[in-house]
TITORLUM-908432 format. One line per 5 residues: number of its first residue (from 1); their letters; for each residue x, y, z of N, C-alpha, C, O. Coordinates in steps of 0.02 Angstrom, whole numbers. Atoms other than C-alpha are relative to their C-alpha. Last residue first. Example, Ala and Ser with C-alpha at 12.3 -4.5 7.8 and 13.67 -1.06 7.14 Angstrom:
% residues 2
2	sa	-42/-59/-3/684/-53/357/-39/55/37/-14/110/45 ~ 45/-59/0/615/-225/390/45/60/0/97/59/33
END
This chain:
% residues 237
237	pdaag	-64/-31/-15/765/842/-195/3/70/-29/53/105/-21 ~ -44/-1/58/580/800/-201/65/35/18/64/83/56 ~ 3/-60/41/506/771/-29/48/-6/-58/99/-40/-54 ~ -59/-43/-5/489/594/36/-7/60/-46/-36/55/-100 ~ -64/30/14/316/519/47/55/52/6/45/107/30
232	liddn	-34/-37/52/153/615/35/66/-30/-19/89/-22/-76 ~ 37/0/61/46/489/128/39/32/-57/40/7/-113 ~ 7/68/25/170/448/264/-35/0/-67/-16/-38/-112 ~ -64/19/29/218/630/286/-4/-69/-30/25/-83/-83 ~ -6/-34/64/34/672/311/65/-18/-35/66/-27/-96
227	asgts	40/38/48/20/539/447/5/32/-69/5/-3/-120 ~ 72/-12/-5/163/622/537/-37/-42/-51/-7/-71/-96 ~ 29/-37/55/338/555/557/-75/6/8/-107/-34/43 ~ -32/-64/13/400/418/671/-33/33/-59/-57/-1/-104 ~ 12/-44/-57/300/277/750/32/67/-10/25/111/33
222	endsi	1/-69/24/277/159/605/-17/46/58/-75/57/74 ~ -13/-45/-56/320/-3/696/5/72/-24/50/108/-4 ~ 47/12/-54/238/-127/577/10/48/58/-36/58/98 ~ -22/53/-46/331/-54/432/-51/-6/56/-93/37/66 ~ 52/13/-48/294/49/277/24/-56/45/52/-105/20
217	eedts	33/64/-4/452/105/192/-56/-1/50/-54/34/101 ~ -20/42/-56/501/281/151/-43/-61/7/-101/-62/-14 ~ -15/-35/-62/466/349/-22/15/-50/56/28/-109/43 ~ 56/-6/-45/480/263/-188/20/33/65/80/43/78 ~ -19/0/-70/592/263/-340/-61/13/44/-112/39/20
212	gdfsp	5/67/-28/521/212/-508/20/-3/73/7/-52/107 ~ -52/42/31/582/367/-598/-1/-71/27/46/-109/18 ~ 5/70/-20/437/487/-568/52/-41/-37/56/-39/-98 ~ -60/21/-36/498/666/-591/-1/-73/19/47/-98/49 ~ -58/6/44/371/703/-728/63/-25/35/108/-52/2
207	nefke	-51/-47/-23/228/664/-607/63/-8/-42/91/-63/-44 ~ 9/-62/37/95/574/-709/48/55/23/54/107/-9 ~ -27/7/67/160/408/-648/-3/66/-38/41/81/-79 ~ -73/5/-7/133/457/-465/32/-5/-69/86/23/-81 ~ -29/-68/-3/-42/517/-509/75/-1/9/109/47/-10
202	rkayr	-16/-27/66/-84/339/-563/33/69/3/76/84/-38 ~ 52/-43/24/-75/269/-387/22/34/-64/81/52/-72 ~ 27/24/63/31/120/-342/-60/40/-23/-112/12/-41 ~ -49/7/54/152/174/-205/-30/-13/-69/6/-8/-118 ~ -59/-43/-5/52/241/-59/44/-2/-62/71/50/-82
197	ecyek	19/-71/-9/-123/176/-88/61/45/-3/58/100/-30 ~ 34/-23/61/-64/11/-160/-15/74/5/-5/112/-43 ~ -52/-9/51/58/-11/-15/-31/26/-66/-2/69/-99 ~ -39/-59/-19/-82/19/109/54/14/-51/66/72/-69 ~ 39/-58/20/-192/-105/14/36/65/19/31/115/-17
192	vkqey	-1/-4/74/-60/-240/28/-35/63/-23/-10/99/-67 ~ -65/-30/17/-44/-199/214/8/4/-76/38/52/-100 ~ 1/-71/-17/-231/-228/238/66/34/-19/66/90/-43 ~ 38/-35/52/-222/-391/142/-4/74/15/-3/115/-31 ~ -38/2/62/-84/-454/257/-36/40/-55/-5/81/-88
187	qqqdk	-51/-51/-6/-177/-399/411/43/4/-63/63/57/-85 ~ 33/-65/0/-328/-501/357/50/57/4/45/107/-32 ~ 20/-17/68/-225/-653/310/-31/70/-3/-20/107/-51 ~ 62/-38/-6/-142/-661/481/-19/27/-70/6/78/-92 ~ 20/-12/-69/1/-782/513/-68/33/5/-109/15/48
182	lmlsa	13/64/-34/29/-859/342/-29/11/70/-69/-30/94 ~ 54/34/35/10/-693/251/-19/-65/35/-78/-82/41 ~ 63/-32/-19/115/-604/381/-60/-34/-33/-113/-41/-3 ~ 15/14/-70/257/-727/361/-67/29/21/-106/-4/55 ~ 19/70/-5/253/-718/172/-19/-18/71/-69/-53/82
177	adgnl	66/8/31/250/-528/171/-24/-73/7/-82/-85/21 ~ 50/-33/-43/393/-518/294/-70/-9/-27/-117/-23/11 ~ 16/42/-58/494/-648/199/-52/31/45/-92/-5/75 ~ 14/-47/-54/486/-552/36/-23/-40/60/-81/-59/65 ~ -53/-49/7/568/-661/-96/-8/55/52/40/90/68
172	pdapn	5/-73/-2/461/-806/-38/64/36/-23/119/11/-15 ~ -60/-14/39/443/-988/-90/8/76/-6/1/103/-60 ~ -50/53/-13/318/-1060/35/65/12/-38/116/-20/-23 ~ -43/-18/-56/221/-895/36/53/-53/16/99/-40/55 ~ -28/62/-26/154/-932/-139/48/17/57/107/29/45
167	pylll	-70/-3/-23/39/-790/-191/22/-68/28/-19/-108/51 ~ -17/60/-37/-123/-834/-283/74/1/20/114/-35/-9 ~ 60/32/-27/-212/-680/-350/17/-59/46/-18/-72/95 ~ 30/-44/-50/-54/-577/-372/-62/-31/32/-75/-19/91 ~ -48/-9/-55/42/-716/-459/-31/42/55/-22/27/114
162	qplfv	2/61/-41/-110/-762/-563/47/6/60/31/-18/115 ~ 63/2/-38/-125/-582/-624/-5/-62/45/-28/-57/102 ~ -1/-49/-54/62/-584/-666/-66/3/38/-65/6/100 ~ -50/17/-51/56/-746/-765/0/48/58/-3/27/116 ~ 9/63/-37/-108/-725/-860/49/-6/58/28/-12/116
157	efins	70/20/-2/-140/-560/-950/-12/-62/43/-67/-73/67 ~ 41/-52/-31/26/-474/-918/-74/-18/5/-110/11/45 ~ -27/-25/-63/144/-620/-944/-49/47/34/-62/41/94 ~ 11/51/-52/37/-706/-1076/24/25/68/-9/12/119 ~ 69/-6/-22/36/-544/-1175/-17/-51/53/-55/-37/99
152	ldfmp	5/-53/-49/225/-548/-1180/-71/9/26/-81/24/85 ~ -17/-66/25/230/-716/-1267/-11/52/54/-31/34/110 ~ 28/-56/-37/234/-900/-1222/18/66/-35/66/69/-73 ~ 72/-3/14/265/-1037/-1349/-34/57/37/-88/79/17 ~ 11/-46/56/450/-996/-1336/-72/2/-23/-91/45/-63
147	swsqn	1/34/64/441/-1084/-1166/-10/53/-55/-43/103/-44 ~ 20/-41/57/485/-1022/-992/4/-41/-64/48/-83/-73 ~ 37/40/49/495/-1158/-859/-25/41/-59/-76/24/-90 ~ -23/68/10/632/-1089/-747/-35/-35/-58/-2/-68/-99 ~ -69/14/-19/629/-902/-711/25/-70/-21/85/-79/-32
142	ivdlc	-48/-48/27/475/-842/-802/71/-23/11/112/-21/-34 ~ 13/-2/72/355/-988/-778/45/51/-34/56/47/-95 ~ -31/56/35/434/-1018/-608/-8/6/-75/39/-10/-113 ~ 55/31/37/389/-846/-540/30/-53/-46/68/-38/-92 ~ -11/72/-4/495/-759/-410/-60/-36/-31/-112/-44/0
137	isgsl	57/44/-8/489/-578/-465/23/-73/4/65/-95/-35 ~ -6/63/37/616/-439/-451/-53/-49/23/-79/-45/79 ~ 58/12/43/554/-272/-384/3/-64/-39/-42/-78/-79 ~ -19/3/71/729/-229/-321/-60/-7/-47/-56/11/-106 ~ -49/-51/18/686/-169/-145/14/1/-75/15/54/-106
132	edvnp	25/-68/-11/523/-260/-107/49/53/-24/27/105/-48 ~ -49/-34/-43/573/-425/-187/-19/73/7/-27/108/-43 ~ -31/-57/33/414/-499/-260/47/33/50/27/52/105 ~ -44/23/53/353/-673/-213/30/57/-42/53/46/-98 ~ -50/49/-21/278/-636/-43/51/-18/-53/108/-34/-37
127	hfikn	19/65/25/192/-477/-105/55/-50/20/114/-34/15 ~ -8/46/-57/191/-297/-49/-26/-68/-20/-86/-78/-25 ~ 59/42/-9/218/-192/-206/15/-47/58/71/-73/65 ~ 3/52/-50/340/-50/-232/-67/-37/1/-120/-8/-13 ~ 24/-27/-63/357/47/-393/-17/-58/47/-32/-114/25
122	lfgis	-37/-60/-13/470/-17/-531/-23/35/64/17/60/103 ~ 42/-57/-18/405/-195/-531/45/60/15/94/54/52 ~ 0/-20/-70/519/-319/-619/-44/61/11/-52/102/-34 ~ 53/-46/-19/536/-416/-780/5/17/74/28/-24/114 ~ -12/-21/-69/680/-503/-870/-53/53/18/-59/103/-17
117	pskyp	-13/-71/-14/619/-590/-1026/16/11/73/-1/-30/116 ~ 54/-38/-30/639/-778/-1047/18/73/8/76/90/16 ~ -18/-16/-69/761/-856/-1168/-53/47/28/-80/89/-8 ~ -29/62/-25/701/-942/-1326/28/8/70/37/-41/107 ~ 39/29/-55/584/-796/-1358/28/-65/29/-4/-97/70
112	yadpl	73/5/-9/702/-701/-1346/-31/-20/-66/-12/6/-118 ~ 26/66/19/884/-742/-1388/-75/-8/13/-101/-63/5 ~ -8/9/72/941/-560/-1389/-31/-66/-23/-55/-70/-80 ~ -68/20/20/869/-539/-1214/3/-11/-76/-48/-17/-109 ~ 1/60/41/707/-442/-1188/71/-17/-21/105/24/-51
107	evhvk	-59/2/44/703/-318/-1045/-2/-67/-37/-8/-120/-6 ~ -11/61/40/537/-275/-963/64/9/-41/73/60/-75 ~ -56/-7/47/505/-149/-824/13/-67/-34/17/-118/-1 ~ -41/61/2/334/-158/-744/53/8/-54/37/19/-112 ~ -42/2/59/253/7/-698/44/-62/6/80/-71/55
102	wvgge	-72/7/-5/118/-26/-572/33/9/-68/4/-9/-119 ~ -29/-5/68/-62/27/-549/76/0/8/104/40/45 ~ -70/-17/5/-160/-24/-394/23/1/-72/0/-39/-113 ~ -8/-72/-5/-350/-18/-395/72/23/-3/85/82/-15 ~ 46/-36/44/-368/-204/-358/6/76/12/6/98/69
97	ypsek	-39/-43/45/-214/-269/-268/-44/40/-48/-18/81/-86 ~ -22/-59/-39/-314/-341/-122/38/51/-43/47/108/-23 ~ -60/16/-37/-398/-453/-253/19/61/41/-4/116/26 ~ 17/47/-53/-569/-454/-333/62/-26/35/65/-85/55 ~ 62/-12/-37/-503/-368/-488/-11/-56/51/14/-112/44
92	pghfe	60/37/20/-323/-394/-540/-60/15/45/-52/28/105 ~ 15/56/-45/-196/-257/-506/-65/-34/-19/-113/-1/-38 ~ 52/-13/-51/-163/-148/-658/-11/-63/42/-13/-119/16 ~ 35/61/-21/-2/-155/-759/-47/16/57/-28/47/107 ~ 45/-18/-55/74/-10/-857/-44/-61/15/-80/-87/-28
87	vnfes	70/15/14/217/-79/-961/-42/18/61/-24/2/117 ~ 42/5/-60/395/-14/-964/-72/-11/-21/-95/17/-72 ~ 58/-43/-4/517/-44/-1107/-35/-10/67/-21/-59/103 ~ 7/-23/-69/679/-126/-1160/-57/50/4/-58/99/-34 ~ -30/49/-45/710/-229/-1316/-8/18/73/0/-25/117
82	lgdni	51/47/-21/591/-136/-1432/27/-53/48/-7/-101/64 ~ -7/69/21/695/18/-1460/-56/-44/26/-100/-20/62 ~ 31/10/66/673/206/-1456/8/-71/-27/7/-82/-87 ~ -51/-8/53/794/224/-1310/-25/-19/-69/12/-44/-111 ~ -61/-31/-25/663/157/-1189/51/0/-56/65/-51/-87
77	tevty	-63/26/24/485/117/-1243/59/40/27/51/98/46 ~ -45/-57/0/333/155/-1138/69/-25/-19/104/-56/21 ~ -70/22/6/195/30/-1171/44/61/-9/32/101/-55 ~ -42/-59/12/18/68/-1113/72/-23/4/96/-46/56 ~ -46/-17/-53/-78/-95/-1132/38/64/-19/52/76/-78
72	dsmml	21/-59/-38/-229/-101/-1246/44/15/60/22/50/106 ~ 41/24/-55/-196/-278/-1310/-19/57/48/-40/44/104 ~ 67/10/26/-133/-204/-1474/-48/-26/54/-109/-24/44 ~ 31/-66/12/19/-139/-1382/-72/-7/-23/-115/32/-2 ~ 12/-29/-66/57/-314/-1317/-32/69/-7/-79/85/30
67	kmvdm	59/33/-26/37/-384/-1492/-18/27/69/-77/37/84 ~ 58/-28/34/159/-255/-1556/-64/-31/27/-114/4/37 ~ 10/-67/-28/287/-307/-1425/-62/32/-32/-101/64/3 ~ 27/8/-68/264/-488/-1476/-13/67/33/-63/76/67 ~ 71/19/4/284/-446/-1661/-31/-6/69/-88/13/80
62	drrks	38/-58/24/446/-352/-1633/-74/-16/-1/-115/26/19 ~ 0/-51/-52/518/-494/-1527/-44/60/-21/-85/83/18 ~ 47/24/-51/467/-625/-1656/-6/51/56/-61/65/81 ~ 67/-11/27/554/-524/-1791/-52/-21/51/-103/13/61 ~ 12/-72/4/713/-514/-1689/-70/15/-25/-104/58/2
57	pssmk	19/-26/-66/706/-698/-1641/-16/74/-2/-61/97/34 ~ -57/-15/-42/706/-738/-1827/-24/21/68/-81/43/75 ~ -63/-1/37/598/-803/-1969/60/13/44/114/-10/29 ~ -25/-68/-4/451/-858/-1863/70/2/-29/112/-41/-15 ~ -28/-24/63/396/-1026/-1930/24/72/3/36/103/-48
52	tsnfg	-72/0/-11/367/-1114/-1763/37/29/-60/98/21/-67 ~ -40/32/51/184/-1070/-1766/73/2/19/95/45/57 ~ 4/71/-15/61/-1028/-1629/39/-42/-52/27/-102/-59 ~ -25/13/-67/111/-846/-1628/-2/-74/17/35/-97/60 ~ -18/70/-11/96/-837/-1815/26/-16/68/78/-48/74
47	ikwnf	-67/1/-28/105/-650/-1850/21/-70/23/79/-81/39 ~ -49/-24/47/-41/-660/-1970/71/-3/27/118/-17/-10 ~ -12/49/53/-151/-770/-1863/59/22/-44/101/-19/-62 ~ -33/58/-28/-134/-660/-1709/18/-52/-53/71/-82/-52 ~ -67/-20/-21/-174/-504/-1810/39/-60/28/96/-72/9
42	laydf	-41/-1/60/-320/-589/-1893/72/18/16/120/-9/-12 ~ -10/70/20/-393/-630/-1723/45/-4/-62/90/-46/-65 ~ -51/30/-42/-367/-452/-1662/15/-72/-20/72/-95/-16 ~ 23/9/-68/-458/-372/-1806/53/-40/38/104/-60/10 ~ 2/69/-22/-379/-302/-1961/-29/-4/69/-27/45/106
37	ecslp	60/15/-38/-372/-145/-2066/1/-74/20/6/-117/-24 ~ 21/-61/-35/-210/-72/-2130/-60/-13/44/-68/20/96 ~ 49/-39/37/-138/-243/-2173/-23/60/42/-15/60/103 ~ 68/6/-26/18/-301/-2084/-47/42/-42/-27/95/-66 ~ 49/20/51/189/-338/-2156/-69/-12/29/-91/-69/35
32	lallr	21/69/-11/298/-238/-2035/-57/-18/-47/-99/24/-61 ~ -28/44/52/373/-80/-2112/-23/-72/9/-12/-113/-36 ~ 37/-9/62/259/33/-2010/24/-48/-55/-14/-65/-100 ~ 67/28/-8/329/-38/-1849/-39/5/-65/-74/-42/-83 ~ -7/72/-5/509/-5/-1902/-69/-34/5/-81/-85/-27
27	silqn	-15/24/67/470/170/-1959/4/-76/-1/-17/-108/-49 ~ 62/-2/38/387/201/-1791/12/-26/-71/-30/-62/-98 ~ 45/52/-24/542/143/-1697/-63/-2/-41/-86/-56/-60 ~ -23/65/23/660/247/-1803/-47/-56/21/-60/-102/-18 ~ -24/36/-59/562/407/-1779/17/-71/-22/-22/-104/-56
22	nkkkk	-74/2/2/543/525/-1925/29/-33/61/82/-14/85 ~ -31/27/60/361/556/-1879/76/0/8/104/25/56 ~ -53/-40/29/286/577/-1707/32/-35/-60/44/-95/-60 ~ -57/-9/-44/126/479/-1678/53/42/-35/45/60/-93 ~ 15/-55/-45/-37/499/-1772/59/16/44/62/70/74
17	kitkh	-13/-63/35/34/392/-1911/-16/61/43/8/116/28 ~ -71/-14/-1/41/244/-1790/15/68/-31/58/105/-7 ~ -20/-16/-68/-145/249/-1761/73/20/4/91/70/35 ~ 26/-67/-14/-184/259/-1945/20/22/70/36/80/82 ~ -43/-48/33/-69/110/-1975/-24/71/12/17/117/18
12	fpqtr	-67/-4/-30/-157/6/-1843/43/54/-32/73/95/3 ~ -48/17/53/-336/41/-1891/71/12/24/88/67/46 ~ -20/-57/38/-428/50/-1723/48/-21/-54/90/-64/-42 ~ 50/-14/51/-525/-95/-1649/21/55/-47/-15/69/-95 ~ 10/58/44/-385/-174/-1548/-45/18/-59/-39/-11/-112
7	sltfi	64/33/-10/-335/-6/-1477/-7/-57/-49/17/-54/-105 ~ 36/16/61/-156/53/-1464/-64/-38/16/-66/-77/63 ~ 57/38/-24/-77/142/-1316/-44/-12/-61/-79/34/-83 ~ 51/21/47/98/198/-1361/-56/-36/37/-43/-79/79 ~ 53/38/-31/220/297/-1256/-53/-15/-52/-77/30/-86
2	hm	63/-6/35/385/359/-1324/-51/-47/31/-35/-103/49 ~ 47/50/-26/548/396/-1234/-68/11/-33/-91/68/-38
END
């Protein structure tokens, strides 16, 4: 597993060369036709995201993942490939999710970008349109109205922030969250913050044993266990 965090202002090839050598993924990235020095605008122009002239879905996939890395996201690849990876996603400012950090799992189908990626939260989030157990997301732009004009950066810079800022309780995957939001907005926001505190803190990611699993559930009738147990979660096996 390899983690990349690339800066828009840093020479791309110099950044890559700092990583481990003799790695198939890095060799693939280095082979892409990009100049050693470029700014973000040139990068977008060169890979042609607003063009229909991409030579193949595979090339488009590689370019989209690179663009996501260049947008300062932490991307954690799986099995040294570009089809499956985790992305570190921060809750949008001025929302109850501010301060929360989530790992979002992304799988790109062979037909990407003509077919939408599969995405889901690995650590728990309290949201009407996110299934609490599986982390799957109910979002029309992903599930129904996806277009090859969209890319991965759109998901993390626009679609997911909008989902968290403007939940849709009329089409829920989490009925409890939707019901609470409609009944008592203040209590809903408080529970969102409780989930952020318990499940969406960076120190959880820095724990080598973190695998996306979470501790016991928060519920309205939390009457068992101590407050310390609630904060610390389940003990490691």
